Structures are given as C-alpha cells and as structure tokens.
C-alpha positions as CSV (number, residue, x, y, z in Angstrom):
1,M,-28.8,9.5,0.6
2,S,-31.5,6.8,0.4
3,L,-32.4,4.5,3.2
4,F,-31.0,1.6,1.2
5,E,-27.7,3.2,0.5
6,R,-27.4,4.3,4.1
7,S,-28.1,0.8,5.3
8,A,-25.7,-0.7,2.8
9,R,-22.8,1.5,4.0
10,L,-23.6,0.8,7.6
11,G,-23.7,-2.9,6.9
12,I,-20.3,-2.8,5.3
13,C,-18.9,-1.1,8.4
14,A,-20.6,-3.6,10.7
15,A,-19.3,-6.5,8.6
16,L,-15.7,-5.4,9.0
17,G,-16.2,-4.9,12.7
18,L,-17.7,-8.4,13.1
19,I,-15.0,-10.1,11.1
20,L,-12.3,-8.6,13.2
21,W,-14.2,-9.1,16.5
22,F,-14.3,-12.9,15.9
23,W,-10.9,-13.1,14.3
24,P,-8.3,-15.1,16.3
25,V,-6.6,-12.8,18.7
26,P,-2.8,-12.4,17.9
27,A,-0.3,-13.3,20.5
28,G,0.7,-10.3,22.6
29,V,-2.7,-8.6,22.4
30,E,-5.4,-8.6,25.1
31,P,-8.7,-9.9,23.9
32,D,-10.5,-6.7,24.9
33,G,-7.9,-4.7,23.0
34,W,-8.6,-6.7,19.9
35,R,-12.3,-6.0,20.2
36,V,-11.5,-2.3,20.6
37,L,-9.5,-2.5,17.4
38,A,-12.5,-4.2,15.7
39,V,-14.8,-1.3,16.7
40,F,-12.2,1.3,15.9
41,A,-11.7,-0.1,12.4
42,A,-15.4,-0.2,11.8
43,T,-15.7,3.4,13.1
44,I,-13.0,4.6,10.8
45,L,-14.6,2.9,7.8
46,G,-17.8,4.6,8.8
47,L,-16.0,8.0,8.7
48,L,-15.0,7.2,5.2
49,L,-18.3,5.8,3.9
50,R,-20.4,8.2,5.9
51,P,-23.7,6.4,6.4
52,F,-24.3,9.0,9.1
53,A,-22.6,12.2,10.3
54,M,-19.2,11.7,12.0
55,S,-20.4,12.2,15.5
56,T,-23.2,9.7,15.0
57,V,-20.8,7.1,13.7
58,V,-18.4,7.6,16.6
59,L,-21.3,7.4,19.1
60,F,-22.3,4.1,17.6
61,G,-18.8,2.8,18.1
62,L,-18.6,3.9,21.7
63,L,-22.0,2.4,22.5
64,V,-20.9,-0.9,21.1
65,L,-18.0,-0.9,23.5
66,V,-20.2,0.1,26.4
67,V,-23.1,-2.3,25.7
68,T,-20.8,-5.3,25.2
69,Q,-18.9,-4.2,28.4
70,T,-15.6,-4.6,26.6
71,I,-13.9,-1.7,28.5
72,G,-15.4,-2.2,32.0
73,E,-16.7,-4.8,34.4
74,D,-20.3,-3.5,33.8
75,S,-22.1,-1.0,31.7
76,R,-21.5,1.9,34.2
77,S,-17.8,1.4,34.4
78,S,-17.7,0.9,30.6
79,L,-19.5,4.2,30.1
80,E,-17.1,5.9,32.5
81,A,-14.2,4.5,30.4
82,A,-15.9,5.6,27.2
83,L,-16.2,9.2,28.5
84,V,-12.5,9.6,29.3
85,G,-11.7,11.2,25.9
86,F,-14.2,13.9,26.4
87,S,-12.2,15.4,29.3
88,N,-9.1,15.6,27.1
89,T,-7.6,19.2,27.2
90,T,-6.9,19.2,23.5
91,V,-10.5,18.3,22.7
92,W,-11.6,21.3,24.8
93,L,-9.1,23.5,23.0
94,V,-10.9,22.7,19.7
95,V,-14.3,23.3,21.4
96,A,-13.1,26.7,22.7
97,A,-11.6,27.6,19.3
98,F,-14.8,26.8,17.6
99,L,-16.7,29.0,20.0
100,I,-14.3,31.9,19.3
101,A,-14.5,31.2,15.5
102,G,-18.3,31.6,15.8
103,S,-17.8,35.1,17.1
104,V,-15.4,35.9,14.2
105,I,-18.1,34.9,11.7
106,R,-21.1,36.4,13.5
107,T,-19.6,39.8,14.0
108,G,-18.5,39.9,10.4
109,L,-14.9,40.5,11.4
110,G,-13.6,37.6,9.3
111,R,-15.3,38.9,6.2
112,R,-14.1,42.5,6.9
113,I,-10.5,41.3,7.2
114,A,-10.8,39.4,3.8
115,L,-12.4,42.4,2.0
116,T,-9.9,44.8,3.5
117,L,-6.9,42.8,2.3
118,V,-8.4,42.4,-1.2
119,N,-9.1,46.1,-1.3
120,R,-5.6,47.0,-0.2
121,L,-3.6,44.5,-2.2
122,G,-5.7,43.9,-5.3
123,Q,-3.9,46.1,-7.8
124,N,-3.7,43.1,-10.2
125,E,-4.6,39.4,-10.3
126,R,-1.5,38.4,-8.3
127,G,-2.2,41.1,-5.7
128,L,-5.7,39.7,-5.3
129,A,-4.3,36.3,-4.7
130,Y,-2.0,37.6,-2.0
131,G,-4.9,39.4,-0.4
132,I,-6.7,36.0,-0.2
133,G,-3.7,34.3,1.2
134,F,-3.0,36.9,3.9
135,A,-6.7,36.8,4.9
136,E,-6.4,33.0,5.4
137,L,-3.1,33.5,7.3
138,L,-4.7,35.9,9.8
139,L,-7.8,33.9,10.4
140,A,-6.3,30.4,10.5
141,P,-4.9,30.4,14.1
142,V,-8.3,31.1,15.6
143,I,-10.7,29.3,13.3
144,P,-10.3,25.6,13.6
145,S,-12.8,24.7,10.9
146,N,-11.1,25.2,7.6
147,T,-14.5,24.8,6.0
148,A,-15.9,27.7,8.0
149,R,-12.8,29.8,7.3
150,G,-12.3,28.9,3.6
151,G,-15.9,28.0,2.5
152,G,-17.9,30.3,4.8
153,I,-15.7,33.5,4.9
154,V,-13.1,33.6,2.2
155,A,-14.7,31.7,-0.7
156,P,-17.7,34.1,-1.1
157,V,-15.3,37.0,-1.3
158,V,-13.2,35.2,-3.9
159,D,-16.3,34.4,-5.9
160,A,-17.5,38.1,-5.8
161,V,-14.0,39.3,-6.8
162,S,-13.7,36.8,-9.6
163,K,-17.0,37.9,-11.1
164,S,-16.2,41.6,-10.8
165,V,-12.8,41.3,-12.6
166,G,-14.5,39.2,-15.3
167,E,-17.1,41.8,-16.2
168,G,-16.5,43.3,-19.7
169,R,-13.9,40.7,-20.6
170,D,-13.9,37.8,-23.1
171,S,-15.5,34.8,-21.4
172,D,-12.3,32.7,-21.7
173,E,-10.2,35.4,-20.1
174,A,-12.8,35.9,-17.3
175,R,-12.8,32.2,-16.7
176,A,-9.0,32.1,-16.6
177,V,-8.9,34.8,-13.9
178,G,-11.6,33.1,-11.9
179,R,-9.7,29.8,-12.1
180,Y,-6.5,31.4,-10.9
181,L,-8.2,33.1,-7.9
182,V,-10.3,30.1,-6.9
183,F,-7.2,27.8,-7.1
184,A,-5.3,30.3,-4.9
185,G,-8.1,30.4,-2.3
186,A,-8.4,26.6,-2.1
187,H,-4.7,26.0,-1.8
188,F,-4.0,28.9,0.5
189,N,-6.7,27.4,2.8
190,L,-4.8,24.1,3.0
191,I,-1.4,25.7,3.6
192,T,-2.7,27.8,6.5
193,A,-4.5,24.7,7.9
194,A,-1.1,23.0,8.0
195,M,0.6,25.9,9.8
196,F,-1.3,25.9,13.2
197,L,-2.6,23.3,15.6
198,T,-5.9,25.3,15.8
199,A,-6.3,25.8,12.0
200,M,-8.1,22.5,11.3
201,A,-10.3,20.5,13.6
202,A,-8.5,17.2,13.1
203,N,-5.0,18.5,13.7
204,P,-5.2,17.6,17.4
205,L,-5.5,14.0,16.4
206,V,-1.9,14.2,15.1
207,A,-0.7,16.0,18.2
208,E,-2.4,13.3,20.4
209,A,-0.8,10.5,18.4
210,A,2.6,12.2,18.8
211,G,2.2,12.0,22.6
212,D,0.7,8.5,22.7
213,V,3.0,6.8,20.2
214,A,6.2,8.8,20.2
215,G,6.1,10.5,23.6
216,I,6.4,13.9,21.9
217,D,4.6,16.9,23.2
218,F,3.8,18.6,19.9
219,T,2.3,21.8,21.3
220,W,0.7,24.8,19.6
221,G,4.0,26.6,19.7
222,T,6.1,23.7,18.4
223,W,3.6,23.1,15.6
224,A,3.7,26.7,14.5
225,L,7.5,27.0,14.9
226,G,8.1,24.1,12.6
227,A,5.6,25.4,10.0
228,I,6.4,29.1,10.0
229,V,9.4,29.1,7.6
230,P,8.1,26.6,4.9
231,G,4.6,27.9,5.4
232,L,5.5,31.6,4.7
233,V,7.6,30.5,1.8
234,A,4.7,28.6,0.4
235,I,2.4,31.5,0.8
236,A,4.9,33.9,-0.9
237,L,5.5,31.6,-3.9
238,L,2.0,30.0,-4.5
239,P,0.6,32.9,-6.5
240,V,3.7,33.0,-8.6
241,F,3.6,29.2,-9.2
242,L,-0.1,29.2,-10.0
243,H,0.5,32.1,-12.4
244,L,3.0,29.9,-14.3
245,V,0.7,26.9,-14.4
246,I,-2.6,28.7,-15.2
247,K,-1.3,31.7,-17.1
248,P,-4.2,34.1,-16.4
249,P,-4.4,37.3,-18.4
250,R,-3.0,40.4,-16.7
251,I,-5.7,42.6,-15.3
252,D,-6.3,45.9,-13.6
253,G,-7.7,45.1,-10.1
254,A,-9.7,48.3,-9.9
255,A,-13.1,46.5,-10.4
256,A,-12.3,44.0,-7.7
257,R,-11.2,46.7,-5.3
258,T,-14.3,48.6,-6.0
259,T,-16.4,45.6,-5.3
260,A,-14.6,45.0,-2.0
261,Q,-14.9,48.6,-1.0
262,E,-18.7,48.6,-1.8
263,Q,-19.1,45.5,0.4
264,L,-17.0,47.1,3.2
265,T,-19.2,50.2,3.0
266,A,-22.3,48.1,3.2
267,M,-21.0,46.5,6.4
268,G,-20.7,49.9,8.0
269,P,-18.1,51.1,10.5
270,R,-16.3,48.6,12.8
271,K,-18.5,47.7,15.8
272,R,-17.5,47.7,19.4
273,E,-17.8,43.9,19.4
274,E,-15.3,43.6,16.6
275,T,-12.8,45.8,18.3
276,I,-12.9,43.7,21.5
277,L,-12.7,40.5,19.4
278,I,-9.6,41.8,17.6
279,S,-7.9,42.5,21.0
280,V,-8.9,39.0,22.2
281,L,-7.5,37.3,19.1
282,I,-4.2,39.1,19.3
283,G,-4.0,38.2,23.0
284,L,-4.7,34.5,22.2
285,V,-2.1,34.2,19.6
286,A,0.5,36.0,21.7
287,L,-0.2,33.8,24.7
288,W,-0.2,30.6,22.7
289,A,3.1,31.6,21.1
290,T,4.8,32.4,24.4
291,G,3.5,29.4,26.4
292,P,6.9,28.5,27.9
293,L,7.3,32.0,29.4
294,H,4.0,32.1,31.4
295,G,3.2,28.4,31.8
296,L,-0.5,28.7,30.9
297,H,-1.9,25.7,28.9
298,V,-3.2,26.5,25.5
299,T,-6.7,25.4,26.4
300,V,-6.7,27.6,29.5
301,V,-5.7,30.6,27.3
302,A,-8.6,29.8,24.9
303,L,-11.1,29.6,27.7
304,L,-9.8,32.9,29.1
305,G,-10.4,34.5,25.7
306,I,-14.0,33.3,25.9
307,A,-14.4,34.6,29.4
308,V,-13.2,38.1,28.2
309,L,-15.7,38.1,25.4
310,L,-18.5,37.2,27.8
311,A,-17.4,39.6,30.5
312,T,-17.2,42.6,28.2
313,G,-20.5,41.8,26.6
314,A,-19.0,41.3,23.2
315,E,-20.7,37.9,23.2
316,R,-23.7,36.3,24.8
317,W,-23.5,32.7,26.0
318,R,-26.7,31.9,24.1
319,D,-25.0,32.9,20.9
320,L,-21.7,31.0,21.7
321,A,-23.6,27.9,22.7
322,A,-25.4,28.0,19.3
323,T,-22.1,27.2,17.6
324,W,-23.0,23.6,16.7
325,G,-19.5,22.9,15.3
326,A,-18.0,23.1,18.8
327,W,-20.2,20.4,20.2
328,D,-20.0,18.3,17.1
329,A,-16.2,18.3,17.4
330,L,-16.5,17.5,21.1
331,I,-18.3,14.2,20.3
332,W,-16.4,12.9,17.3
333,L,-12.9,14.0,18.5
334,G,-13.5,13.0,22.1
335,G,-14.8,9.6,21.0
336,L,-11.9,8.9,18.7
337,L,-9.4,9.9,21.3
338,T,-11.1,7.5,23.8
339,M,-10.6,4.6,21.3
340,A,-7.0,5.6,20.6
341,N,-6.2,5.6,24.3
342,L,-7.8,2.2,24.7
343,L,-5.7,0.8,21.8
344,R,-2.6,2.1,23.6
345,D,-3.6,0.8,27.0
346,T,-4.5,-2.7,25.9
347,G,-1.3,-3.3,24.0
348,V,-2.6,-3.1,20.4
349,I,-0.2,-0.3,19.4
350,S,2.8,-2.0,20.9
351,W,1.9,-5.2,19.0
352,F,1.5,-3.4,15.8
353,A,4.8,-1.6,16.3
354,S,6.6,-4.9,16.8
355,A,5.1,-6.4,13.7
356,A,5.8,-3.4,11.6
357,A,9.4,-3.0,12.6
358,T,10.5,-6.0,10.6
359,V,9.2,-4.5,7.3
360,F,11.8,-1.8,7.3
361,D,14.8,-3.7,8.5
362,G,18.0,-2.4,6.8
363,Y,16.6,1.0,5.8
364,A,18.1,4.2,7.2
365,G,15.7,6.2,9.5
366,M,15.6,9.2,7.2
367,T,14.8,7.0,4.2
368,V,11.9,5.5,6.2
369,A,10.6,8.9,7.3
370,I,10.6,10.5,3.9
371,G,9.2,7.4,2.2
372,L,6.4,7.1,4.7
373,A,5.6,10.8,4.4
374,L,5.3,10.5,0.6
375,I,3.1,7.4,0.8
376,Y,0.9,9.2,3.4
377,F,0.6,12.3,1.3
378,Y,-0.4,10.6,-2.0
379,S,-2.7,8.0,-0.3
380,M,-5.1,10.9,0.0
381,Y,-6.3,10.1,-3.5
382,G,-8.2,7.2,-1.9
383,F,-9.9,9.3,0.8
384,S,-12.8,11.7,0.6
385,M,-12.1,13.6,3.8
386,L,-9.0,14.9,5.6
387,T,-10.3,13.9,8.9
388,G,-10.9,10.3,7.8
389,H,-7.4,10.2,6.3
390,I,-5.9,11.4,9.5
391,S,-8.0,9.1,11.7
392,A,-7.2,6.0,9.7
393,M,-3.5,6.5,9.0
394,V,-1.6,8.9,11.1
395,G,-1.3,6.7,14.2
396,A,-0.3,3.6,12.2
397,F,2.3,5.5,10.1
398,L,3.8,7.0,13.3
399,V,4.0,3.6,14.9
400,I,5.8,2.2,11.9
401,A,8.2,5.2,11.8
402,V,9.1,4.9,15.5
403,A,9.6,1.1,15.2
404,A,11.9,1.7,12.2
405,D,14.0,4.2,14.1
406,A,13.0,7.2,12.0
407,P,13.6,10.5,13.7
408,P,10.4,10.8,15.7
409,L,10.0,14.5,15.9
410,L,10.7,14.9,12.2
411,M,8.1,12.2,11.4
412,V,5.5,13.9,13.6
413,A,6.1,17.2,11.8
414,M,5.9,15.8,8.3
415,L,2.7,13.9,9.1
416,A,1.2,17.0,10.8
417,Y,1.8,19.3,7.9
418,F,1.2,16.7,5.1
419,S,-2.1,15.9,6.8
420,N,-3.5,19.1,5.4
421,L,-1.4,19.8,2.4
422,C,-2.4,16.5,0.8
423,G,-5.9,17.9,0.3
424,C,-4.5,19.7,-2.8
425,L,-4.8,16.5,-4.8
426,T,-8.5,16.1,-5.4
427,H,-11.7,18.2,-5.6
428,Y,-13.3,16.1,-2.9
429,S,-10.6,16.1,-0.2
430,T,-12.2,18.6,2.3
431,G,-15.1,21.0,2.8
432,P,-13.6,24.2,1.4
433,V,-12.1,22.5,-1.6
434,V,-15.5,21.1,-2.4
435,I,-17.0,24.6,-2.1
436,Y,-14.4,26.2,-4.2
437,F,-14.7,23.5,-6.9
438,G,-18.5,24.0,-6.8
439,L,-18.1,27.7,-7.9
440,G,-17.9,26.3,-11.4
441,Y,-14.6,27.5,-12.7
442,H,-13.0,24.1,-13.1
443,T,-13.5,20.7,-14.6
444,V,-12.5,17.6,-12.7
445,P,-9.4,16.8,-14.9
446,D,-8.3,20.4,-14.5
447,W,-8.5,20.2,-10.8
448,F,-6.6,16.9,-10.7
449,R,-3.9,18.2,-13.1
450,V,-3.2,21.4,-11.2
451,G,-3.6,19.7,-7.9
452,F,-0.8,17.3,-8.8
453,F,1.4,20.1,-9.8
454,V,0.7,21.9,-6.5
455,S,1.6,18.6,-4.7
456,L,5.1,18.8,-6.4
457,F,5.3,22.4,-5.3
458,H,4.7,21.4,-1.7
459,M,7.4,18.7,-1.9
460,V,9.9,21.3,-3.1
461,V,8.9,23.8,-0.4
462,W,8.2,21.6,2.6
463,L,11.1,19.2,2.0
464,G,13.5,21.5,0.3
465,V,13.0,24.4,2.7
466,G,11.4,22.5,5.6
467,L,14.1,19.8,6.1
468,P,16.9,22.3,6.6
469,W,14.7,24.4,8.9
470,W,13.8,21.4,11.0
471,K,17.5,20.4,11.0
472,F,18.3,23.9,12.4
473,L,15.7,23.3,15.1
474,G,17.3,20.1,16.0
475,W,14.4,17.9,15.0
476,W,16.6,15.4,13.2
C-alpha cells in the first residue's frame, strides 16, 4: 500500500471520528461516552479500511482516549482505564490458545493429523473431502486462528492432494476435482470455526457482547453444546451438497493417498513432543467440556496446558513467546474490549437500546431474532474481514434484539455461529478463504455462485436443525 493510499484511508477514519466527536450529544448519553463512541466508530472503520494492521489501529484509538483524558482525570488514570481490557480472562484464553496452536504447527502434529486422515479416508473424492473436514474438526478447538489452521496447515495438504489426483487426467476433470476439494476445505474451515469459542480469534467478542448486553454467560461449553448437532450435520452433508453443485468426476483416491503417505513418511515417526502435545490437547478439550463439574475457568485450563508443555520439555518458552499471533490478539482484542466496556459503562449501549426498541414495535420476538440473524449473515457481502464484521455489528444487533424482546440466548447463538458461517459468501471474507481462492481453481463469479448456494445450505442446516436443537436445550 502506498503512503498516499494509507494516508487517505487513515484520513477517512479520522474524519468520521471528528464528526462524531463534535456532534451534539444525544439526551441520556454522557459526553465522555459519546466521545468514546466517536473513537470506537473510527477504530472499527479502521479495521475495515486497514490503513495499518489491526493492533496498530486499536492502539491509535486507545491513545486518542488517553491523550485527550476522556476516560480519566489525567493521563495516568486514563491509561489505567485503557488497560482494563488487557486483563480480561477471555483475552488471555485467546492468547493461551494461540501459544498452544503454535506448538501444534511447530511440531508438525497438525499436518500429520491432516495427512493421516486424507490417507485413511481418501478412497475417492468424497472420502478426501471428509478427511479434510475431520482434520479441521480435530484441530479447531485448540487453534484459534482459522487462518493458521485452514491456510497454514490444511490448505497446503488440500493443494497437494488436488494436484496428485489431477495427474494424468483431462485438464477440465482435474480442475473440477480441485474445485471440489478446495471448496470443501474453505467451507469446512468456516463450519468448524463456528463450532467452538476457541476456533476463531474474534469469537470471544461475541461471548463478551453476550455478557455485557444480554447478561448471558456464553461459555466454551455452552457455545460447543449449541453447535455440536447442527455443526456435525453440516460436516456430514457438506461433501454431498458440494458434489451436487460442482459435479466433480468420480476418481480413485489411490494417487492422493500415496501422496499423503509419502509426506507422512518424510515426516518420520511421531516425536516425543507430539505425543505429549496430543495428551495435553485431549486434556484441554475434556476439561473445557466438563467445566461445571470441576469449576476450573477455561483460561485456567489453557494456562495449565501451557505449563504442562513447559514442565515436560515438550516446549521452550522462547519458542512459545515467538508466537506473534498471541501478542497481536492480546493488543487488538484487549483494546476493543476496553472500548466496549466503556460504551456500556457510560450509558451509550443503554441509549442505543432504547432508541432501537421502537423500530421493532409490534413484531414477535422470534421474527425479530431470525430477521436480524439473516440481515447480519448477508451483510457480510459488504465486509472484507470476519473480525471487522463482528466488531462493527454483533454488539449493535444484540442490543436491538434484546430491546425488541427477542429470545436473548437464541439470538446470541445465531450471531455466534453466523459470525463465521457468513464467510462462505465471498472470496475475501477471511484469511483461509483468501488462501484457498488463491490456489487458482476458481473464478470470482464461480466463488460467489457456490458461496451463495452454501449460504442456503447453512440456512437449512443451522435453522432447520439448529432451531429444534436449541428449543430442546431450552434456549427459546
């Protein structure tokens, strides 16, 4: 990006912030709260336009609040207020999960899992797709970066498998098989990102909004419980659905299985570090899922996992600390949560809720919930990043839903799951999708066409199967 383009984008963000800063403060809102809203809006626009990296944009926003002493009596107290979000337990859950994910990547365990499943299940093109899906499912709970999981671990395996099954085939047939497998990889990544709180870095923003706006503790276990039935149904049916849409030729997966086996052989036997890591990962998921029985907070469990890796020598702190994604997430996620807390504490969210409640007068709560969920899902067409979409919209949509008497827990669930699933719509929605599209098997119209069909697939599964499941759970 040129200096001019960067400056222009930053100027647009600053202009929005200044307009709101000097806009007359509405009745019922504290002046400082309105200024926080101005900075928050400029920051969110910065996440969308991306003049700088996310953490840089968030730091700029926090510094504006500190320097102007908007959130404290002086610069020191303002700084202390700005740092509150960085002590949030959910933020540190993401940091810990990123550190553990770094181990999964460094040891080669993630790649070994993906190659093993492809080798075991890849009798034909549909079996290869299921191997990709199960690899995503196994890795998702412990790798919070869907880009690292999908783009860094699974996508290279998908690319290698696609090339191997295309060898000796007509070019159109080879391309059709590649299209099928790449679409499967991209959309499996989004489904698994929707299934676990720790499967995508921005998912905690939804969980925090649930607590701040609706007073709902949407924990790791609650998130996974709500997603497990529609998520597994989606994983089971996606290869079949894509087969109907793309119509790839039937293939013998022997070549792909051979490629996977050759790469597994090149990796050598499983190392001691991998064995320890497998035990830690199983323990983490088990403890997260049984939280009500032992009372350990999910973040405490994650930190215990890191302690075991360090104590056994399976990891060194120097290597863990080199996982830059952990510290990047700490900055942007902690900063955004600070601003969100300030908006709540200064009355901005209450004011917005009161204003929004009048818009849906006369509509049933379920109608509001489903209508908002659909608008939220398809508004992703206008966003270039899932994190920006979540940051900009999930809190506002939840406020509107609560004000309109929509079932609060149901609304949280739909926003949580749709926050990831909506990435199916475009080729620019999130990192792994960009990487899969960049493999060269698709045109832009092709991706948009299939993506729209997949969105209808999600509506059938996550509303047709999800709503009865959530009713059974008592969520509405």
